[in-house]
C-alpha positions as CSV (number, residue, x, y, z in Angstrom):
1,X,-20.5,16.0,44.0
2,X,-21.3,12.7,41.7
3,X,-18.8,9.7,41.5
4,X,-18.2,10.6,37.9
5,X,-17.8,14.1,38.4
6,X,-14.6,13.1,40.9
7,X,-13.3,10.7,38.3
8,X,-13.3,13.1,35.7
9,X,-11.4,16.2,38.0
10,X,-8.7,13.6,38.6
11,X,-8.4,12.5,35.4
12,X,-8.2,16.1,34.2
13,X,-5.8,16.9,37.2
14,X,-3.4,14.0,36.1
15,X,-3.2,15.6,32.5
16,X,-2.5,19.1,34.1
17,X,0.4,17.6,35.6
18,X,2.0,15.9,33.2
19,X,1.8,19.1,31.0
20,X,3.5,21.4,33.9
21,X,6.1,18.6,34.5
22,X,6.8,18.4,30.7
23,X,7.2,22.1,30.0
24,X,11.0,22.4,30.3
25,X,11.4,20.6,26.9
26,X,8.9,23.3,25.2
27,X,11.6,26.2,24.4
28,X,12.7,24.5,21.2
29,X,11.2,23.7,17.9
30,X,12.2,20.3,18.1
31,X,11.2,20.1,22.0
32,X,7.8,21.3,21.8
33,X,6.9,19.1,18.7
34,X,9.1,16.4,19.0
35,X,10.0,16.2,22.7
36,X,13.6,16.4,20.8
37,X,13.5,13.0,19.9
38,X,13.8,11.3,23.2
39,X,11.1,9.5,23.9
40,X,11.3,5.7,24.7
41,X,9.9,2.7,22.7
42,X,6.2,2.1,25.2
43,X,5.4,5.8,24.9
44,X,6.0,5.8,21.4
45,X,4.0,2.6,20.8
46,X,0.8,3.7,23.2
47,X,1.1,7.6,21.6
48,X,1.0,5.8,18.5
49,X,-2.0,3.8,19.0
50,X,-3.8,6.3,21.2
51,X,-3.5,9.0,18.3
52,X,-4.4,7.0,15.3
53,X,-7.2,5.9,17.2
54,X,-9.7,8.4,18.2
55,X,-13.4,8.8,19.3
56,X,-14.0,6.2,16.3
57,X,-12.7,3.5,18.1
58,X,-15.0,3.7,20.9
59,X,-18.2,5.0,19.5
60,X,-18.1,4.6,15.6
61,X,-16.1,0.7,15.8
62,X,-18.4,-0.6,18.5
63,X,-21.1,0.5,16.6
64,X,-20.0,-0.8,13.1
65,X,-19.6,-4.3,15.3
66,X,-23.5,-3.6,16.6
67,X,-24.9,-3.1,13.2
68,X,-23.4,-5.3,10.9
69,X,-21.8,-8.0,13.4
70,X,-18.7,-10.2,12.5
71,X,-18.5,-8.5,9.6
72,X,-17.0,-5.7,11.3
73,X,-13.8,-7.7,12.3
74,X,-12.4,-7.1,8.8
75,X,-11.8,-3.8,10.3
76,X,-9.6,-5.5,12.8
77,X,-7.7,-7.3,10.1
78,X,-7.2,-4.1,7.9
79,X,-5.9,-1.8,11.1
80,X,-3.6,-4.8,11.8
81,X,-2.2,-5.0,8.5
82,X,-1.7,-1.3,7.9
83,X,0.0,-0.7,11.4
84,X,2.0,-3.5,10.3
85,X,3.1,-2.1,7.0
86,X,3.9,1.0,8.7
87,X,5.9,-0.2,11.0
88,X,7.4,-2.6,8.8
89,X,8.0,-0.3,6.0
90,X,8.3,3.1,7.1
91,X,9.0,3.8,10.7
92,X,12.9,2.7,11.1
93,X,14.0,4.2,7.3
94,X,11.8,7.3,8.1
95,X,13.5,7.4,11.6
96,X,16.9,7.4,10.1
97,X,16.3,10.1,7.3
98,X,14.7,12.7,9.9
99,X,17.8,12.3,12.3
100,X,20.3,13.1,9.0
101,X,18.3,15.8,7.5
102,X,17.4,17.5,11.3
103,X,13.4,17.3,9.9
104,X,10.9,18.0,12.2
105,X,8.3,17.9,10.5
106,X,6.9,15.3,7.7
107,X,6.8,18.0,4.6
108,X,10.7,18.5,6.3
109,X,11.4,15.2,5.5
110,X,9.4,15.0,1.7
111,X,11.5,18.0,0.7
112,X,14.9,17.7,2.0
113,X,16.1,15.7,-1.1
114,X,14.9,18.6,-3.3
115,X,16.2,21.9,-4.2
116,X,12.4,23.3,-4.2
117,X,13.2,26.8,-4.5
118,X,9.2,27.7,-4.7
119,X,8.5,25.5,-1.8
120,X,6.0,23.3,-4.0
121,X,6.1,20.3,-1.7
122,X,5.8,22.2,1.2
123,X,3.0,24.2,0.4
124,X,0.7,21.2,-0.9
125,X,1.9,19.4,2.0
126,X,0.8,22.5,4.7
127,X,-2.4,23.1,2.7
128,X,-3.6,19.5,3.3
129,X,-2.5,19.2,6.7
130,X,-4.3,22.3,7.8
131,X,-7.2,22.2,6.1
132,X,-7.7,18.4,7.0
133,X,-6.6,19.0,10.9
134,X,-8.8,21.6,11.3
135,X,-11.8,20.0,10.2
136,X,-10.9,16.6,12.4
137,X,-10.4,18.6,15.2
138,X,-13.5,20.4,15.2
139,X,-15.5,17.2,15.0
140,X,-13.5,15.9,17.7
141,X,-14.6,19.5,19.8
142,X,-18.2,18.1,18.9
143,X,-17.9,14.6,20.0
144,X,-16.6,15.9,23.2
145,X,-19.3,17.8,24.0
146,X,-21.6,15.3,23.1
147,X,-19.5,12.7,25.5
148,X,-20.0,15.7,28.6
149,X,-23.7,15.9,27.4
150,X,-24.3,12.3,27.8
151,X,-22.4,11.1,30.6
152,X,-22.5,14.2,32.9
153,X,-26.2,15.9,31.7
154,X,-24.0,19.1,31.0
155,X,-25.4,21.3,28.3
156,X,-23.4,20.9,25.0
157,X,-22.1,24.0,23.8
158,X,-20.3,24.0,27.8
159,X,-18.8,20.7,27.3
160,X,-17.3,22.0,24.0
161,X,-15.9,24.6,26.1
162,X,-14.5,22.4,28.8
163,X,-13.1,19.7,26.8
164,X,-11.5,22.2,24.4
165,X,-10.2,24.7,27.2
166,X,-8.2,21.4,28.9
167,X,-6.7,20.0,25.6
168,X,-5.8,23.4,24.1
169,X,-4.4,23.9,27.6
170,X,-1.9,21.0,28.4
171,X,-1.0,20.9,24.8
172,X,0.0,24.6,24.8
173,X,2.0,24.2,28.4
174,X,3.8,21.0,27.9
175,X,3.9,20.2,23.6
176,X,4.5,17.4,22.3
177,X,6.5,15.3,25.2
178,X,2.9,16.4,27.5
179,X,0.8,15.1,24.6
180,X,2.6,11.8,24.3
181,X,2.8,10.9,28.1
182,X,-0.8,11.6,28.2
183,X,-1.2,9.4,25.3
184,X,-0.2,6.9,27.6
185,X,-2.3,7.1,30.3
186,X,-5.0,7.8,27.7
187,X,-3.9,4.2,25.8
188,X,-3.8,2.6,28.9
189,X,-7.5,3.8,30.0
190,X,-8.4,2.6,26.7
191,X,-7.2,-0.8,26.7
192,X,-8.1,-1.5,30.1
193,X,-12.2,-0.2,28.9
194,X,-11.8,-2.2,25.9
195,X,-11.3,-5.4,27.7
196,X,-13.7,-4.9,30.2
197,X,-16.3,-3.7,28.2
198,X,-16.7,-6.5,25.7
199,X,-15.7,-9.2,28.8
200,X,-18.9,-7.7,30.5
201,X,-21.0,-7.9,27.5
202,X,-20.4,-11.2,26.9
203,X,-20.9,-12.5,30.6
204,X,-24.3,-10.1,30.4
205,X,-25.7,-12.4,27.5
206,X,-25.1,-15.4,29.0
207,X,-21.7,-16.7,27.9
208,X,-20.4,-16.6,24.1
209,X,-22.6,-19.3,22.9
210,X,-25.8,-18.0,24.1
211,X,-25.1,-14.7,22.6
212,X,-24.1,-16.1,19.3
213,X,-27.8,-18.0,19.4
214,X,-29.4,-14.5,20.4
215,X,-27.7,-13.2,17.2
216,X,-28.4,-16.4,15.2
217,X,-32.3,-15.5,16.1
218,X,-32.0,-11.9,15.4
219,X,-30.5,-12.2,11.9
220,X,-27.9,-15.5,10.7
221,X,-25.9,-12.7,9.0
222,X,-24.3,-11.0,12.1
223,X,-22.5,-14.4,12.8
224,X,-20.8,-14.4,9.0
225,X,-18.1,-12.4,8.0
226,X,-18.8,-13.0,4.0
227,X,-22.8,-11.6,4.4
228,X,-22.5,-8.4,2.8
229,X,-25.9,-8.0,1.6
230,X,-25.7,-4.4,-0.3
231,X,-22.4,-5.2,-2.0
232,X,-20.1,-8.0,-3.6
233,X,-17.9,-9.7,-0.9
234,X,-14.8,-8.7,-2.2
235,X,-15.8,-4.9,-2.4
236,X,-17.6,-5.3,1.1
237,X,-14.0,-6.7,2.7
238,X,-11.7,-4.6,0.8
239,X,-13.2,-1.6,1.9
240,X,-13.1,-2.5,5.7
241,X,-9.4,-4.2,5.5
242,X,-9.0,-0.4,3.6
243,X,-9.6,0.9,6.1
244,X,-6.0,0.5,7.6
245,X,-4.2,1.5,4.5
246,X,-3.9,5.2,5.7
247,X,-1.8,4.1,8.6
248,X,1.1,4.0,6.1
249,X,0.9,7.8,5.5
250,X,-1.2,9.9,8.2
251,X,1.3,12.6,9.5
252,X,0.2,12.3,12.9
253,X,1.8,8.8,13.4
254,X,4.6,9.0,11.3
255,X,5.7,12.0,13.6
256,X,6.0,9.7,16.8
257,X,8.4,7.4,14.6
258,X,10.6,10.7,14.4
259,X,10.4,11.3,17.7
260,X,11.9,7.7,19.4
261,X,15.0,8.1,21.1
262,X,16.7,5.6,18.6
263,X,16.4,2.8,16.1
264,X,16.2,-0.1,18.9
265,X,13.4,1.6,20.4
266,X,11.3,1.8,17.4
267,X,11.8,-1.9,17.0
268,X,10.5,-2.8,20.4
269,X,8.0,0.0,20.0
270,X,6.3,-1.8,17.0
271,X,5.7,-5.2,18.4
272,X,4.3,-3.6,21.6
273,X,1.9,-1.2,19.3
274,X,0.9,-4.6,17.4
275,X,-0.4,-6.0,20.3
276,X,-2.1,-3.1,22.3
277,X,-4.1,-2.2,18.4
278,X,-5.2,-5.7,18.6
279,X,-6.9,-5.4,21.9
280,X,-8.0,-2.3,20.7
281,X,-9.9,-3.0,17.8
282,X,-11.2,-6.2,18.3
283,X,-12.2,-5.5,21.8
284,X,-14.6,-2.6,20.0
285,X,-15.9,-4.8,17.6
286,X,-16.8,-7.3,20.3
287,X,-18.2,-4.4,22.6
288,X,-20.5,-3.9,19.5
289,X,-21.5,-7.3,18.7
290,X,-22.5,-8.5,22.0
291,X,-24.0,-5.3,22.9
292,X,-26.4,-6.4,19.9
293,X,-27.0,-9.4,21.8
294,X,-28.0,-7.3,25.3
295,X,-29.4,-4.2,23.9
296,X,-31.2,-5.0,20.6
297,X,-33.2,-2.0,18.5
298,X,-31.2,0.8,19.9
299,X,-31.8,3.6,17.8
300,X,-28.4,4.8,17.5
301,X,-26.3,1.7,17.2
302,X,-22.8,4.1,18.2
303,X,-24.3,4.9,21.8
304,X,-23.5,0.8,22.4
305,X,-20.4,1.7,24.4
306,X,-21.8,4.4,26.8
307,X,-25.0,2.3,26.9
308,X,-22.7,-1.1,28.0
309,X,-21.0,1.3,30.6
310,X,-23.8,3.0,32.4
311,X,-26.4,-0.2,32.3
312,X,-23.6,-3.1,33.5
313,X,-21.1,-1.5,35.6
314,X,-21.0,0.7,39.2
315,X,-21.0,4.6,39.1
316,X,-17.5,4.7,39.8
317,X,-16.9,2.1,37.0
318,X,-19.3,4.3,34.7
319,X,-17.5,7.5,35.4
320,X,-13.9,6.0,34.4
321,X,-15.4,4.7,31.2
322,X,-16.5,8.2,30.5
323,X,-12.7,9.3,30.9
324,X,-12.0,6.4,28.5
325,X,-14.5,7.8,26.0
326,X,-12.7,11.2,26.7
327,X,-9.4,9.9,26.4
328,X,-10.0,8.5,22.9
329,X,-11.0,12.0,21.7
330,X,-8.5,13.7,23.6
331,X,-5.6,11.3,22.7
332,X,-6.3,12.6,18.9
333,X,-7.1,16.3,19.2
334,X,-3.7,17.4,21.1
335,X,-1.5,15.3,18.1
336,X,-3.7,17.2,15.8
337,X,-3.1,20.7,16.9
338,X,0.3,20.3,17.1
339,X,0.5,18.8,13.6
340,X,-1.6,21.8,12.1
341,X,1.0,24.4,14.7
342,X,3.8,22.8,13.0
343,X,2.6,23.3,9.3
344,X,2.6,26.8,10.1
345,X,5.1,27.9,12.2
346,X,8.0,25.4,11.0
347,X,6.7,24.9,7.3
348,X,5.2,28.2,6.4
349,X,6.8,30.7,8.5
350,X,10.8,29.6,9.2
351,X,11.3,27.6,5.8
352,X,8.6,29.3,3.5
353,X,8.8,32.6,4.7
354,X,12.5,32.8,5.3
355,X,12.0,33.5,9.4
356,X,15.3,34.2,10.7
357,X,14.0,34.3,14.4
358,X,15.5,32.8,16.9
359,X,14.2,28.7,18.3
360,X,12.9,29.8,21.3
361,X,10.7,32.5,20.0
362,X,9.5,30.5,17.1
363,X,8.6,27.8,19.8
364,X,6.7,30.2,21.7
365,X,4.7,31.6,18.3
366,X,4.2,27.4,18.4
367,X,2.2,27.8,21.5
368,X,0.3,30.5,20.4
369,X,-0.2,29.2,16.8
370,X,-1.5,25.9,18.9
371,X,-4.0,28.1,20.8
372,X,-5.4,30.0,17.4
373,X,-6.4,26.8,15.9
374,X,-7.8,25.1,18.7
375,X,-9.8,28.0,19.5
376,X,-11.3,27.8,16.0
377,X,-12.1,24.5,15.9
378,X,-14.0,25.1,19.8
379,X,-15.9,28.0,17.9
380,X,-16.7,25.8,15.0
381,X,-17.6,22.8,17.4
382,X,-19.7,24.7,19.4
383,X,-22.0,25.1,16.2
384,X,-22.6,21.3,16.7
385,X,-21.8,21.2,12.7
386,X,-23.3,18.3,11.0
387,X,-21.3,17.9,7.9
388,X,-18.1,18.4,9.4
389,X,-18.1,14.3,9.5
390,X,-18.5,14.2,6.2
391,X,-15.3,15.8,6.0
392,X,-13.6,13.6,8.9
393,X,-14.0,10.2,6.5
394,X,-12.1,12.6,4.3
395,X,-9.5,13.9,6.5
396,X,-8.3,10.4,7.5
397,X,-8.3,8.4,3.6
398,X,-6.9,11.9,2.3
399,X,-4.3,12.3,4.5
400,X,-3.1,8.4,4.3
401,X,-3.9,8.7,0.5
402,X,-1.4,12.6,0.1
403,X,1.4,11.4,2.3
404,X,1.2,7.8,2.1
405,X,2.7,7.0,-1.3
406,X,5.2,9.9,-1.4
407,X,6.6,8.5,1.7
408,X,6.8,5.3,0.4
409,X,8.8,6.9,-2.8
410,X,11.2,8.8,-0.7
411,X,12.0,6.1,1.5
412,X,12.4,3.1,-1.6
413,X,12.7,4.6,-4.8
414,X,16.4,6.4,-5.3
415,X,14.9,7.8,-8.5
416,X,12.1,9.6,-7.2
417,X,11.7,13.3,-8.1
418,X,10.2,16.7,-7.1
419,X,7.3,16.5,-9.9
420,X,6.6,12.7,-9.1
421,X,6.6,13.8,-4.9
422,X,4.1,16.9,-5.9
423,X,1.7,15.1,-8.3
424,X,1.4,11.7,-6.0
425,X,0.7,14.1,-3.0
426,X,-1.6,16.2,-4.8
427,X,-3.2,13.5,-7.0
428,X,-3.5,11.1,-3.9
429,X,-5.8,13.4,-1.9
430,X,-7.8,14.6,-4.7
431,X,-8.9,11.1,-5.8
432,X,-9.6,10.3,-2.3
433,X,-11.7,12.9,-1.5
434,X,-13.3,13.3,-5.1
435,X,-14.0,9.6,-4.6
436,X,-15.5,10.3,-1.2
437,X,-17.9,12.8,-2.6
438,X,-18.9,11.7,-5.8
439,X,-18.3,8.0,-6.7
440,X,-18.1,5.9,-3.4
441,X,-22.1,5.1,-3.6
442,X,-21.8,4.2,-7.1
443,X,-19.4,1.5,-6.5
444,X,-21.2,0.0,-3.5
445,X,-19.5,2.0,-0.9
446,X,-15.3,0.8,-2.2
447,X,-13.5,2.7,0.8
448,X,-11.8,6.1,-1.0
449,X,-8.5,4.9,0.3
450,X,-8.0,2.5,-1.8
451,X,-8.4,4.4,-5.0
452,X,-6.7,7.3,-3.8
453,X,-3.7,5.3,-2.2
454,X,-3.4,3.7,-5.9
455,X,-3.6,7.0,-8.0
456,X,-1.0,8.6,-5.3
457,X,1.4,5.1,-6.1
458,X,1.3,5.4,-9.9
459,X,2.0,9.1,-10.1
460,X,4.6,9.3,-7.5
461,X,6.3,6.3,-9.2
462,X,5.4,7.2,-12.8
463,X,6.2,10.8,-12.8
464,X,8.9,10.3,-11.3
465,X,10.1,7.5,-13.6
466,X,9.2,10.4,-16.5
467,X,10.6,13.2,-14.9
468,X,13.9,11.9,-13.7
469,X,16.4,12.1,-15.9
470,X,15.2,16.3,-16.7
471,X,15.4,16.6,-12.9
472,X,19.0,14.8,-12.4
């Protein structure tokens, strides 16, 4: 048995143990979907960051650093600003409102203030979440298959199935508590990997100064944060910084704030979260930039993290770095599975359809739905769909544009109305997806979350102002 396989088996064994340890909390909806709102700050912090940064962090962001060099550090700026605004503007108020209204899901919070007898807000939220999450999870299943294939030589289809079974399994058994504590394990591994790999790459390049000289010889623009060749600098900077904007509204992160034990835990969690996210993002970009100096001319820049891992480290460390890549993928998939499951069971079956079944029965339905959604994504992932990655971009920006503006409206605007929330949610989502599909290329690649978020804010506050007298 290879060293890499041994490391992988140990890692998967830890995930199974955490799931079994967490299963006692899964017999109620609040327990299965929110760990009964009892999580300590360090779990909330790591879970927030690990969930927000999927395989895109290690493959996509490091690949961006490889491709464009120093310009990719604007993404670091954007993500720190985005998560900082999310913690500062949203976390504590959302936790307080969620507790006051006994909310379990983000749609619960959005619908709590209104007499929405037709469940329009909840219905629109469920539709957006289920569609976007299913495509997002499918893409992560594809990434899982490719990771197993690249590191272990396993057939792609087998990799998807093996990875999918473990992700679905520990989410089914342990619910949100298992997901959150495995996020801690996965987050710590990602943190260590994103310190070790860029440091090794810089060392292999001959040190920071020699690395810069090598990059300057390849292309001086690689060292210039303002050297955007294909777009005006302000559009390039805005687009890279704007990648952090959805942090304000994506439901899989907002739910983390609601799961904290109390306000004091949130205040401590936000400090840890900012520090960890800075190391995550700066480490990924630096690995790509330094990797360009060490291994120039890669056909696919997004393979730079696996290449550095396998070429610069002994087998046992390379095996651990495979686990780091899988951790980044798994820490997002498990949270998305629970998000979609809660939308079906809590928001649709219990609230919209009015089920009066017991909490215990509903939590069991939640487990079943989690398996079903995961199985659908697994089957789609085995097909290795190429176009699905187009929808992944829409998922992150679309979810952020749909829920970010309306959450700000709910928490800060006393005159917010049902019509304002509904129009802001749908408008932000539609504008984001439409911009990505039809206008982005014509406007120098301006990131779709920017027009989407602006549209959501204008509609939420504008329509609320116009309809506040009629509804009140």
